[in-house]
C-alpha positions as a printed NumPy array, in Angstrom:
array([[-24.124,  13.298,  -5.053],
       [-24.799,  11.965,  -8.566],
       [-22.102,  10.188, -10.53 ],
       [-19.696,  12.607, -12.202],
       [-18.297,  10.069, -14.648],
       [-20.   ,  11.796, -17.623],
       [-18.213,  14.977, -16.542],
       [-14.904,  13.121, -16.518],
       [-15.487,  11.949, -20.078],
       [-16.393,  15.525, -21.013],
       [-13.162,  16.779, -19.411],
       [-11.098,  14.444, -21.575],
       [-12.987,  15.134, -24.783],
       [-12.816,  18.884, -24.142],
       [ -9.049,  18.632, -23.744],
       [ -8.717,  16.568, -26.921],
       [-10.996,  18.929, -28.863],
       [ -8.744,  21.823, -27.833],
       [ -5.611,  20.088, -29.065],
       [ -4.266,  18.694, -25.785],
       [ -2.433,  15.439, -25.314],
       [ -3.507,  13.754, -22.071],
       [ -0.608,  11.787, -20.601],
       [  0.467,   9.947, -17.46 ],
       [  2.865,  11.238, -14.822],
       [  5.318,   8.634, -16.08 ],
       [  5.168,  10.05 , -19.625],
       [  5.539,  13.573, -18.209],
       [  8.693,  12.536, -16.356],
       [ 10.131,  11.056, -19.551],
       [  9.504,  14.302, -21.427],
       [ 11.179,  16.339, -18.71 ],
       [ 14.15 ,  13.995, -18.841],
       [ 14.887,  15.208, -22.377],
       [ 16.023,  18.818, -21.827],
       [ 17.084,  19.25 , -25.451],
       [ 13.596,  18.274, -26.637],
       [ 11.091,  20.482, -24.788],
       [  7.523,  19.13 , -24.571],
       [  5.69 ,  20.064, -27.753],
       [  2.059,  21.079, -28.002],
       [ -0.523,  21.394, -25.271],
       [ -0.324,  18.841, -22.457],
       [ -2.579,  17.7  , -19.609],
       [ -1.029,  15.323, -17.077],
       [ -3.699,  13.103, -15.512],
       [ -3.197,  11.581, -12.062],
       [ -5.597,   9.504,  -9.96 ],
       [ -4.942,   9.013,  -6.222],
       [ -6.981,   5.96 ,  -5.282],
       [ -7.739,   6.653,  -1.624],
       [-11.015,   4.682,  -1.624],
       [-13.189,   2.65 ,  -3.99 ],
       [-10.571,   0.922,  -6.136],
       [-13.284,  -0.545,  -8.369],
       [-14.15 ,   2.897,  -9.722],
       [-10.783,   3.005, -11.44 ],
       [-12.045,   0.368, -13.861],
       [-14.702,   2.822, -15.045],
       [-12.166,   5.645, -15.27 ],
       [ -9.768,   3.511, -17.289],
       [-12.59 ,   2.433, -19.607],
       [-13.369,   6.077, -20.376],
       [ -9.672,   6.767, -20.905],
       [ -9.27 ,   3.766, -23.177],
       [-12.308,   4.882, -25.199],
       [-10.865,   8.365, -25.656],
       [ -7.282,   7.209, -26.253],
       [ -5.59 ,   9.099, -23.426],
       [ -2.998,   8.244, -20.788],
       [ -3.18 ,   8.461, -16.993],
       [ -1.428,   7.431, -13.772],
       [ -3.06 ,   5.476, -10.94 ],
       [ -1.596,   5.44 ,  -7.429],
       [ -2.986,   2.824,  -5.006],
       [ -2.739,   2.749,  -1.212],
       [ -2.237,  -0.446,   0.775],
       [ -5.951,  -0.261,   1.606],
       [ -7.001,   0.028,  -2.068],
       [ -4.501,  -2.436,  -3.554],
       [ -7.128,  -4.633,  -5.201],
       [ -5.249,  -7.208,  -7.27 ],
       [ -7.777,  -7.874, -10.069],
       [ -8.485,  -4.144, -10.423],
       [ -4.826,  -3.154, -10.662],
       [ -4.076,  -5.96 , -13.1  ],
       [ -6.968,  -4.854, -15.324],
       [ -5.824,  -1.213, -15.257],
       [ -2.28 ,  -2.263, -16.135],
       [ -3.463,  -4.544, -18.953],
       [ -5.305,  -1.548, -20.381],
       [ -1.932,   0.176, -20.665],
       [ -2.049,   2.689, -17.819],
       [  0.725,   3.668, -15.442],
       [  0.259,   2.221, -11.938],
       [  2.337,   2.804,  -8.816],
       [  2.303,   3.218,  -5.054],
       [  0.329,   5.776,  -2.988],
       [  2.349,   5.581,   0.2  ],
       [  1.705,   6.646,   3.798],
       [  4.274,   4.897,   5.992],
       [  4.988,   8.026,   8.065],
       [  1.345,   8.133,   9.139],
       [  1.099,   4.354,   9.562],
       [  4.061,   4.068,  11.915],
       [  3.077,   7.223,  13.808],
       [ -0.375,   5.778,  14.491],
       [  0.952,   2.381,  15.531],
       [  3.582,   3.836,  17.848],
       [  1.433,   6.817,  18.864],
       [  4.061,   9.346,  17.82 ],
       [  2.728,  12.813,  18.498],
       [  5.422,  15.148,  17.191],
       [  7.772,  15.753,  14.296],
       [ 10.683,  15.001,  16.608],
       [  9.273,  11.602,  17.553],
       [  8.71 ,  10.749,  13.891],
       [ 12.262,  11.789,  13.049],
       [ 13.603,   9.345,  15.636],
       [ 11.701,   6.525,  13.906],
       [ 12.495,   7.54 ,  10.317],
       [ 14.767,   4.558,   9.681],
       [ 11.958,   2.167,  10.628],
       [  9.531,   4.149,   8.467],
       [ 11.855,   4.029,   5.476],
       [ 12.472,   0.32 ,   5.864],
       [  8.73 ,  -0.353,   5.872],
       [  8.262,   1.813,   2.782],
       [ 10.997,  -0.108,   0.975],
       [  9.432,  -3.468,   1.85 ],
       [  5.96 ,  -2.344,   0.786],
       [  7.175,  -0.883,  -2.485],
       [  9.187,  -4.002,  -3.313],
       [  6.171,  -6.171,  -2.513],
       [  3.98 ,  -4.165,  -4.889],
       [  6.641,  -4.33 ,  -7.595],
       [  6.943,  -8.089,  -7.223],
       [  3.205,  -8.678,  -7.095],
       [  2.299,  -6.654, -10.189],
       [  5.545,  -6.486, -12.132],
       [  5.67 ,  -2.701, -12.158],
       [  8.696,  -0.409, -11.97 ],
       [  7.557,   1.766,  -9.065],
       [ 10.117,   4.431,  -9.934],
       [  7.521,   7.2  ,  -9.545],
       [  5.543,   7.156,  -6.301],
       [  2.959,   9.423,  -4.712],
       [  2.489,  10.357,  -1.054],
       [ -0.949,  10.191,   0.533],
       [ -2.198,  13.011,   2.767],
       [ -3.596,  11.578,   5.999],
       [ -5.241,  13.272,   8.984],
       [ -2.246,  12.186,  11.067],
       [  0.115,  14.116,   8.805],
       [ -1.896,  17.273,   9.382],
       [ -1.998,  16.611,  13.123],
       [  1.786,  16.38 ,  13.546],
       [  2.822,  18.588,  10.628],
       [  4.907,  15.917,   8.857],
       [  3.995,  14.831,   5.334],
       [  4.442,  11.249,   4.192],
       [  6.829,  12.391,   1.483],
       [  9.376,  13.299,   4.173],
       [ 10.586,   9.704,   4.095],
       [ 11.987,  10.37 ,   0.61 ],
       [ 13.896,  13.568,   1.425],
       [ 17.189,  11.69 ,   1.559],
       [ 18.523,  11.226,  -2.021],
       [ 20.673,   8.293,  -0.922],
       [ 17.6  ,   6.472,   0.357],
       [ 15.779,   7.193,  -2.886],
       [ 18.609,   5.623,  -4.805],
       [ 18.594,   2.579,  -2.537],
       [ 14.889,   1.923,  -3.107],
       [ 14.941,   2.825,  -6.812],
       [ 12.652,   5.874,  -6.711],
       [ 13.283,   8.552,  -9.331],
       [ 10.37 ,  10.871,  -8.536],
       [  7.725,  11.599,  -5.952],
       [  4.778,  13.303,  -7.634],
       [  5.158,  16.51 ,  -5.604],
       [  8.841,  16.909,  -6.511],
       [  9.682,  20.361,  -7.829],
       [ 11.097,  18.739, -10.966],
       [  7.583,  17.553, -11.89 ],
       [  5.514,  20.398, -10.433],
       [  7.448,  23.574, -11.277],
       [  7.121,  23.245, -15.086],
       [  3.306,  23.136, -14.773],
       [  1.459,  26.354, -15.56 ],
       [ -1.713,  25.08 , -13.9  ],
       [ -2.551,  22.413, -11.331],
       [ -6.136,  21.401, -10.545],
       [ -7.438,  19.159,  -7.764],
       [-10.976,  17.872,  -7.275],
       [-12.884,  18.359,  -4.043],
       [-16.307,  17.829,  -2.499],
       [-19.497,  19.398,  -3.842],
       [-20.751,  21.974,  -4.398],
       [-17.472,  23.455,  -5.655],
       [-16.018,  20.201,  -7.129],
       [-12.63 ,  21.873,  -7.814],
       [-10.339,  23.562,  -5.324],
       [ -9.614,  27.276,  -5.26 ],
       [ -7.065,  27.062,  -8.063],
       [-10.042,  26.796, -10.414],
       [-11.404,  24.361, -12.951],
       [ -9.326,  22.549, -15.567],
       [-12.134,  23.254, -18.048],
       [-11.316,  26.968, -17.849],
       [ -7.6  ,  26.276, -18.214],
       [ -8.232,  24.163, -21.294],
       [-10.378,  26.827, -22.92 ],
       [ -7.689,  29.419, -22.154],
       [ -5.035,  27.203, -23.712],
       [ -2.876,  27.016, -20.57 ],
       [ -0.17 ,  24.379, -20.864],
       [  1.161,  22.207, -19.421],
       [ -1.472,  21.543, -16.766],
       [ -1.786,  18.815, -14.132],
       [ -5.067,  17.317, -12.935],
       [ -5.457,  15.276,  -9.736],
       [ -8.609,  13.278,  -9.019],
       [ -9.886,  10.975,  -6.244],
       [-12.603,   8.311,  -6.691],
       [-14.833,   9.461,  -3.825],
       [-15.327,  12.851,  -5.52 ],
       [-16.668,  11.31 ,  -8.727],
       [-19.105,   8.571,  -7.809],
       [-20.992,   7.918,  -4.584],
       [-20.078,   4.681,  -2.843],
       [-21.776,   4.556,   0.54 ],
       [-20.031,   1.378,   1.718],
       [-16.53 ,   2.465,   0.746],
       [-16.826,   6.039,   1.972],
       [-18.516,   5.069,   5.22 ],
       [-15.842,   2.451,   5.935],
       [-13.143,   5.067,   5.364],
       [-14.901,   7.529,   7.678],
       [-15.206,   4.983,  10.484],
       [-11.59 ,   3.96 ,  10.   ],
       [-10.51 ,   7.552,  10.522],
       [-12.682,   7.894,  13.624],
       [-11.345,   4.694,  15.178],
       [ -7.765,   5.659,  14.387],
       [ -8.29 ,   9.054,  15.952],
       [ -9.691,   7.547,  19.126],
       [ -6.82 ,   5.068,  19.386],
       [ -4.285,   7.86 ,  18.82 ],
       [ -5.563,  10.144,  21.603],
       [ -2.91 ,  11.063,  24.115],
       [  0.001,  10.233,  21.801],
       [  3.369,  11.461,  23.017]])
């Protein structure tokens, strides 16, 4: 697959040419927190889930800086590259945590059902809190908006990582205002577009280019590095990690 970075630049310039403001999830949450001042104009909320290839986010942020737009970057434990994150934050972009503690603990303890995960939810939540606090301390970020990762384990047992934040009391304890899939952030969107593998490149909801040309607003766009630039080493390492995890997890109770 060729690099799609020129297409990403074209996406941003197309949005700007059609009168859109491109903002981060953090800025979107601030707008929604002002009910007496509804969001004005056309908006595109840009979110990057950094599942692999953290270094690519430097190229994304360079394009965004050149075009004067905002965006949010969510990093997993496995993609928490210090120099990269610090550079993205210095460039003025919103950075936070792409969490997966439900899947992590389920793999380690070989939990094979929703019931088993429920019994370990306190341990899962405690680990999430420690990891989030560590990221906050390391990078000096607020971490009040977080984003759940979708792992193969979650699909296997039918429990999403975001389940650890269902309890509002726990959210308050760890200082989380929003998870990116919260209805408060998603329901006001009139379009939501997620990248995928070639040859389609965008999921069945369609292309954000079409939404922009049709003037749909507000719209959300979610991207992942591995869909935009080939990185054999990073993608192969992720594939082998999944295979080895799957083999280790076989026979879980």
